[in-house]
N, C-alpha and C positions, 0 to 999 in steps of 0.2 A: 505494499499499499504506500509505504513511504517513498519508495522507489520510484512509483508511479507518480507521486505529486513532484517529484524533483524532476522526472524528465519534461513534465509539462510546463514546469517553470523555465528549465532550460530551453524548451521549444518555443515559448512565448518570448524569452529575452532575444532569441534568434528573429524571430520575427517583427518584432521593436526594431531592431537595430535594421534589417531589411525596408521597414515602412521608412524609417527615418533616412537612409540613403535615398530613398526613391524620393522622399520631400525635399532634400537638398538637391536633388537632379533637376526635379519640376521647379525649385524655386530659381535655379540658374537659368533655366531654359525660359521660364516666364520673363525674369528680368531681360534676358538678351532681347527677348521679342518684343517687350516694351520700349526698350532704350531704341531698338532698330525702327520701330514704328515713330518715334518720337523724332529720330533723325530724317526720317523720310519726310514727315509733315514739316521738318523745319527748311529742308531744301525745297519742298514745292512751295512754301510761304516765300522763302529767300527770293525763288525764282519769280514769284508773281510781284513783288514788292521789293526791289532791291535795295532801295533807300531805307527800310528799316533793318538792315542786317544786323546790328548790334543789340537791339531791343530782341529781336526772335531768339539768336543766339544766347544771349543771357538767359531767357526764359527756357531755353531748352536744355541748357547746362543745368539749370535748379531744378527742373522736372527729373532729368535722367541722375541726377545725385539722389534724388528723392526715391526714385524706384531702386537705385543702387543699394541705398540704406536699408530699405524694407527686405530685398534679398540677402543681403549680407545678416541681417538680423535671423531670419528663417533658416539661413545654412548654420549660423552659429545655436540656433535652439537644436536643429538636428543633428549637429555634432556632439553636443551636450548628451541628447537621448543615445548616442551610440558610444561614449565614452562613458557615461555614468551608469 
């Protein structure tokens, strides 16, 4: 009985680590897609209004930094799940 409980606990830890690894990968992929969309939209906006390059660029950098911060936070949480 005790060995069955220990085996279930070990299997659950393995599945938890697998889920955390998948979550970290999804966070990185989602951030990459989001930053890519921001860059594409910014280039399109600059092509339409070349005189507002500075404002568009600064807004793009702020939005990309926010997305990257959230993705970094998600990856850190997944790493904590894996190692703790």
